[in-house]
C-alpha positions as CSV (number, residue, x, y, z in Angstrom):
1,M,-124.7,-108.7,190.0
2,L,-124.0,-111.1,192.8
3,S,-120.7,-110.7,194.7
4,R,-118.4,-113.5,195.8
5,P,-119.1,-112.8,199.5
6,M,-122.8,-113.0,198.8
7,A,-122.3,-116.3,197.1
8,R,-120.4,-117.7,200.1
9,M,-123.2,-116.5,202.4
10,A,-125.8,-118.1,200.2
11,G,-124.2,-121.5,200.5
12,R,-125.8,-124.7,199.3
13,Q,-129.4,-125.5,199.9
14,P,-130.1,-128.1,202.6
15,G,-130.8,-131.6,201.3
16,L,-129.1,-131.2,197.9
17,P,-126.2,-133.3,196.8
18,T,-122.7,-132.0,197.5
19,P,-119.7,-132.7,195.3
20,V,-118.2,-136.1,196.1
21,M,-115.2,-137.2,194.0
22,N,-115.3,-140.9,193.0
23,D,-112.3,-142.4,194.7
24,A,-110.7,-138.9,194.9
25,P,-108.2,-139.6,192.2
26,A,-104.9,-137.7,192.3
27,I,-105.2,-137.2,188.6
28,P,-107.7,-134.4,187.9
29,S,-111.0,-135.5,186.5
30,Y,-110.7,-133.1,183.5
31,R,-108.1,-135.4,182.1
32,L,-111.0,-137.2,180.6
33,C,-114.3,-135.4,179.8
34,V,-117.6,-136.4,178.2
35,A,-118.7,-133.4,176.1
36,P,-122.0,-131.6,176.5
37,M,-124.3,-133.1,173.8
38,L,-127.8,-131.8,173.1
39,D,-130.4,-134.6,173.6
40,R,-127.7,-136.9,174.6
41,T,-126.0,-136.1,178.0
42,D,-129.1,-135.9,180.1
43,R,-129.1,-137.2,183.7
44,H,-130.0,-140.7,182.6
45,C,-127.0,-140.9,180.2
46,R,-124.6,-139.4,182.8
47,A,-125.7,-141.8,185.5
48,L,-125.1,-144.8,183.2
49,F,-121.8,-143.4,181.9
50,R,-120.6,-143.0,185.5
51,R,-121.0,-146.7,185.8
52,L,-118.6,-147.1,182.9
53,S,-116.2,-144.4,183.9
54,P,-115.7,-143.8,187.6
55,H,-113.5,-140.7,187.1
56,A,-114.4,-138.8,183.9
57,L,-115.8,-135.2,184.2
58,L,-119.4,-135.4,182.8
59,Y,-121.0,-132.4,181.2
60,S,-124.7,-131.7,181.0
61,E,-126.6,-130.8,177.9
62,M,-126.5,-127.0,177.3
63,I,-129.2,-125.4,179.4
64,T,-130.1,-121.8,178.6
65,T,-130.3,-119.1,181.2
66,A,-133.9,-118.4,180.1
67,A,-134.8,-122.1,180.8
68,L,-133.5,-121.8,184.3
69,L,-134.7,-118.3,185.2
70,H,-138.2,-118.6,183.6
71,G,-138.8,-122.3,183.4
72,D,-138.6,-125.4,185.5
73,A,-135.2,-125.0,187.0
74,E,-135.5,-128.0,189.3
75,R,-136.2,-130.3,186.4
76,H,-133.3,-128.9,184.4
77,L,-130.8,-129.0,187.2
78,A,-131.8,-132.4,188.7
79,F,-129.1,-135.0,188.9
80,D,-128.0,-137.9,191.0
81,A,-125.1,-137.7,193.5
82,S,-123.5,-140.6,191.8
83,E,-122.8,-138.5,188.8
84,H,-120.1,-136.5,190.4
85,P,-117.9,-135.0,189.1
86,V,-120.5,-133.3,186.9
87,A,-120.5,-129.9,185.2
88,L,-123.4,-127.7,184.1
89,Q,-123.1,-126.1,180.7
90,L,-124.9,-122.8,180.3
91,G,-126.0,-121.0,177.2
92,G,-126.5,-117.2,177.5
93,S,-124.8,-113.9,177.0
94,D,-126.2,-111.6,179.8
95,P,-123.6,-111.5,182.6
96,D,-126.2,-110.9,185.3
97,D,-128.4,-113.8,184.1
98,L,-125.4,-116.1,183.8
99,A,-124.2,-115.1,187.4
100,R,-127.7,-116.0,188.8
101,C,-127.7,-119.3,186.9
102,A,-124.1,-120.2,188.0
103,L,-125.2,-119.7,191.6
104,L,-128.2,-122.0,191.1
105,A,-125.8,-124.6,189.7
106,E,-123.5,-124.2,192.7
107,R,-126.3,-124.4,195.2
108,R,-127.7,-127.5,193.4
109,G,-124.3,-129.2,193.9
110,Y,-122.6,-129.0,190.5
111,D,-118.8,-129.2,190.5
112,E,-118.3,-126.7,187.6
113,V,-120.2,-124.3,185.4
114,N,-119.2,-124.0,181.7
115,L,-120.1,-121.3,179.3
116,N,-121.0,-122.4,175.8
117,C,-119.0,-120.5,173.2
118,G,-119.0,-123.2,170.5
119,C,-122.6,-124.2,169.5
120,P,-123.3,-122.9,165.9
121,S,-127.1,-123.6,165.6
122,D,-129.4,-120.9,164.3
123,R,-131.5,-121.0,167.5
124,V,-128.4,-120.4,169.7
125,Q,-127.3,-117.5,167.4
126,A,-130.7,-115.9,167.6
127,G,-130.2,-115.8,171.4
128,R,-126.7,-114.2,170.9
129,F,-124.8,-117.0,172.5
130,G,-122.9,-120.1,171.5
131,A,-120.2,-119.8,168.8
132,C,-121.2,-116.3,167.8
133,L,-119.8,-115.1,171.2
134,M,-116.3,-115.8,169.9
135,K,-116.7,-112.6,167.9
136,E,-117.2,-110.7,171.1
137,P,-114.2,-111.5,173.4
138,Q,-115.0,-108.6,175.9
139,L,-118.6,-109.8,176.3
140,V,-117.3,-113.4,177.0
141,A,-114.9,-111.9,179.6
142,D,-117.7,-110.0,181.2
143,C,-119.8,-113.1,181.4
144,V,-117.0,-115.1,183.0
145,A,-116.1,-112.4,185.4
146,A,-119.8,-112.1,186.6
147,M,-120.0,-115.9,187.1
148,S,-116.7,-116.1,188.9
149,D,-117.7,-113.4,191.3
150,A,-121.0,-115.2,192.0
151,V,-119.6,-118.7,192.8
152,Q,-116.6,-120.6,194.1
153,I,-116.8,-123.6,191.8
154,P,-114.7,-123.4,188.6
155,V,-116.1,-121.3,185.7
156,T,-114.8,-122.7,182.4
157,V,-115.4,-122.0,178.7
158,K,-115.9,-124.4,175.7
159,C,-115.2,-122.8,172.3
160,R,-114.1,-123.5,168.8
161,I,-110.8,-122.6,167.2
162,G,-112.6,-119.8,165.3
163,V,-115.8,-118.9,163.5
164,D,-116.5,-118.1,159.8
165,D,-113.5,-116.4,158.2
166,Q,-111.4,-116.3,161.4
167,D,-108.4,-118.1,160.0
168,D,-105.9,-116.2,162.1
169,Y,-104.7,-118.0,165.2
170,G,-104.3,-114.5,166.8
171,A,-108.1,-114.1,167.2
172,L,-108.3,-117.3,169.2
173,A,-105.3,-116.4,171.3
174,A,-106.7,-112.9,172.0
175,L,-110.0,-114.4,173.1
176,V,-108.3,-116.8,175.5
177,A,-106.1,-114.1,176.9
178,R,-108.9,-111.8,177.6
179,V,-111.2,-114.4,179.1
180,A,-108.3,-115.8,181.2
181,G,-107.8,-112.3,182.5
182,A,-111.4,-112.4,183.7
183,G,-110.8,-115.5,185.8
184,C,-111.1,-118.6,183.5
185,T,-108.2,-121.0,183.9
186,R,-109.6,-123.9,181.9
187,F,-110.7,-124.0,178.2
188,A,-112.2,-126.9,176.3
189,V,-111.5,-126.3,172.6
190,H,-113.1,-128.1,169.7
191,A,-110.4,-128.3,167.1
192,R,-112.7,-127.1,164.2
193,K,-114.0,-123.8,163.1
194,A,-117.7,-123.1,163.2
195,W,-119.5,-121.7,160.2
196,L,-122.4,-119.7,161.4
197,R,-124.1,-119.7,158.0
198,G,-124.4,-122.5,155.5
199,L,-123.7,-125.5,157.8
200,N,-126.1,-127.1,160.3
201,P,-124.8,-128.3,163.7
202,R,-124.1,-131.8,162.4
203,Q,-122.2,-130.5,159.4
204,N,-120.2,-128.2,161.7
205,R,-119.0,-131.3,163.6
206,E,-117.8,-133.0,160.4
207,I,-117.0,-130.6,157.5
208,P,-114.6,-128.0,158.9
209,P,-111.2,-129.6,159.0
210,L,-109.7,-130.7,162.2
211,R,-106.8,-128.6,163.4
212,H,-105.5,-130.3,166.5
213,E,-102.2,-128.4,166.1
214,I,-104.0,-125.1,166.8
215,V,-105.2,-126.4,170.2
216,Q,-101.7,-127.8,170.9
217,R,-100.2,-124.4,170.0
218,L,-102.7,-122.7,172.4
219,K,-101.4,-124.9,175.2
220,G,-97.8,-124.0,174.4
221,D,-98.6,-120.3,174.4
222,F,-100.6,-120.4,177.6
223,P,-98.8,-123.0,179.8
224,Q,-100.5,-121.6,182.9
225,L,-103.9,-122.5,181.6
226,K,-105.5,-125.9,181.4
227,I,-106.4,-126.8,177.8
228,I,-108.7,-129.6,177.0
229,I,-108.9,-130.8,173.4
230,N,-112.1,-131.9,171.7
231,G,-112.9,-133.1,168.2
232,G,-112.1,-136.2,166.2
233,L,-110.8,-138.4,169.0
234,Q,-112.0,-141.9,168.1
235,T,-109.5,-144.3,169.6
236,L,-107.2,-144.8,172.6
237,D,-104.3,-144.1,170.2
238,D,-105.8,-140.7,169.3
239,I,-106.1,-139.9,173.0
240,R,-102.5,-140.9,173.8
241,A,-101.3,-138.8,170.8
242,Q,-102.8,-135.7,172.2
243,F,-101.3,-136.1,175.7
244,A,-98.0,-136.6,174.0
245,Q,-98.4,-133.1,172.6
246,G,-98.9,-131.6,176.0
247,V,-102.6,-130.9,176.4
248,D,-104.1,-131.2,179.8
249,G,-107.1,-133.3,179.0
250,V,-109.3,-134.8,176.3
251,M,-113.0,-134.4,175.7
252,L,-114.9,-137.2,174.0
253,G,-118.2,-136.5,172.3
254,R,-120.0,-138.7,169.8
255,A,-117.2,-141.3,170.0
256,A,-118.0,-142.0,173.6
257,Y,-121.8,-141.9,173.0
258,T,-121.8,-144.2,170.0
259,N,-119.1,-146.5,171.5
260,P,-119.3,-146.3,175.3
261,A,-116.7,-149.1,175.6
262,L,-114.2,-146.5,174.5
263,L,-115.0,-144.3,177.5
264,A,-114.6,-147.2,179.9
265,A,-111.3,-148.2,178.4
266,A,-110.0,-144.6,178.4
267,D,-110.9,-144.3,182.1
268,R,-108.7,-147.3,182.9
269,Q,-105.9,-146.0,180.7
270,L,-105.8,-142.6,182.3
271,F,-106.7,-143.3,185.9
272,G,-105.6,-146.9,186.4
273,G,-107.6,-149.6,188.0
274,T,-108.0,-153.3,187.5
275,A,-109.3,-154.7,184.2
276,A,-113.0,-155.3,184.2
277,T,-115.1,-157.9,182.3
278,W,-118.1,-157.5,180.2
279,E,-120.0,-159.3,182.9
280,T,-118.9,-156.7,185.5
281,L,-120.0,-153.9,183.2
282,H,-123.3,-155.5,182.5
283,G,-123.9,-155.9,186.2
284,E,-123.0,-152.2,186.9
285,L,-125.3,-151.0,184.1
286,R,-128.1,-153.4,185.2
287,A,-127.9,-151.9,188.7
288,G,-128.1,-148.4,187.2
289,L,-131.2,-149.4,185.2
290,L,-132.9,-150.9,188.2
291,A,-132.2,-147.7,190.2
292,G,-133.7,-145.6,187.4
293,L,-136.8,-147.9,187.1
294,A,-137.3,-147.6,190.9
295,R,-137.4,-143.8,190.5
296,G,-140.0,-144.2,187.8
297,T,-137.8,-143.5,184.8
298,P,-139.1,-145.3,181.7
299,L,-136.6,-148.0,180.5
300,H,-136.2,-146.6,177.0
301,R,-135.1,-143.2,178.3
302,M,-132.0,-144.9,179.8
303,T,-131.3,-147.8,177.3
304,R,-131.3,-145.4,174.3
305,H,-127.9,-144.2,175.6
306,L,-126.5,-147.7,175.5
307,L,-127.3,-148.9,172.0
308,G,-123.7,-148.5,170.9
309,L,-122.3,-150.4,173.9
310,H,-121.4,-153.6,172.0
311,Q,-120.3,-152.0,168.7
312,G,-118.3,-154.6,166.7
313,R,-119.2,-157.6,168.9
314,P,-121.1,-160.6,167.4
315,G,-124.7,-160.2,168.2
316,A,-124.6,-156.4,168.6
317,R,-127.2,-155.8,166.0
318,A,-129.7,-158.2,167.7
319,F,-128.8,-156.5,171.0
320,R,-129.7,-153.0,169.6
321,R,-132.8,-154.2,167.8
322,H,-134.2,-155.9,170.9
323,L,-133.7,-152.7,173.0
324,S,-135.0,-150.5,170.3
325,E,-138.2,-152.5,169.8
326,H,-139.0,-153.6,173.4
327,A,-137.7,-150.9,175.8
328,P,-140.2,-148.2,174.6
329,R,-143.2,-150.5,175.3
330,A,-145.4,-149.6,178.3
331,G,-144.3,-151.4,181.4
332,A,-141.0,-152.5,180.0
333,G,-138.7,-153.7,182.9
334,I,-135.3,-155.1,183.5
335,Q,-136.1,-158.3,181.7
336,V,-135.8,-156.4,178.4
337,W,-132.2,-155.6,179.3
338,D,-131.5,-159.2,180.3
339,E,-133.0,-160.5,177.1
340,A,-131.0,-158.0,175.0
341,I,-127.8,-159.2,176.7
342,S,-128.7,-162.8,175.9
343,R,-128.7,-161.9,172.2
344,L,-124.9,-161.4,172.4
345,Q,-122.6,-164.2,171.3
346,T,-119.8,-165.4,173.6
347,P,-117.0,-165.3,174.1
348,P,-116.4,-161.5,173.9
349,P,-114.2,-160.4,171.0
350,T,-110.5,-159.4,171.2
351,S,-110.9,-156.8,168.5
352,S,-111.2,-153.2,169.5
353,P,-114.4,-151.2,169.0
354,S,-112.1,-148.3,168.0
355,G,-110.1,-150.1,165.4
356,S,-106.3,-149.6,165.9
357,K,-103.9,-152.3,166.8
358,G,-102.7,-150.5,169.9
359,D,-106.3,-150.2,171.0
360,D,-106.9,-153.9,170.3
361,R,-104.4,-154.7,173.1
362,A,-105.9,-152.1,175.5
363,H,-109.5,-153.2,175.0
364,S,-108.8,-156.9,175.0
365,H,-107.0,-156.4,178.4
366,F,-109.9,-154.3,179.7
367,F,-112.6,-156.7,178.5
368,Q,-111.4,-160.0,179.7
């Protein structure tokens, strides 16, 4: 197992990006997070979301230790320096393997490494990681301790409020206490249980009831820890309500992915800044697409992450259809994006993509 002194001596590899905070906000970036989402939060998605949100902490897709140690680590770890602050989520349960992968992440320039203790898929369970780790608190603690000894960047955990028949808050509290004792000071908690049998991953995001009060209680019982709440946050009003209950941060998942405008508005709400216009955002995203095209990235690998950008706006369906039909074609260039934008009707709406009256005011101010 790698020791902390060895990790310090190893340092960062020359020529690799080092953490650079966007505008170095006084408010910590974990106040607003974009959750790790399989087949969603790849490097192309994160680079574009950074254009929408200068401050949010962006998480990678879950990468298994086997993929890094026995596969193409460079491809899995690659990211652009503009993505900072960015965290790598790891899937695994062997402390030594996780320590080695955490060190790879630190050397590559990631700002944080996160251990997945919340994914309920059969494939993940077969590897003895993800949500099933919640049944083995000591193993999670051993994994966190090994990673913390190997690196100097934060080691965090993402988990559920329980698994299967774990209806007792005490099981969650015991897990958090043990893992905190191993060096973890920040937990992102999805406010649903995970059923390891009988529900697929999508059903596990929708069927188990939301229990935000459990996560709020966790913060009350562990005031020294940073508790990030995840699950069911769809509007700015939802976000404000959670901060009113004392949590340290919010993590947006599918809501940010299907409605990226919510992410942009939440960034302004939490970190401040001047109101932007649709034209400004389009220009930022266009610049990001041009940069990707210059690196040889096919257009559709980037634009697929933006299909929900104009949710609720007149012309949004034509915008999505044009991108879906034309971006995958060979040689597709920036003109496809320009043509898709032209399908939108003006002026922009005053209604909120997220649907509450309070959010109407926030979004209409943001999108002038």
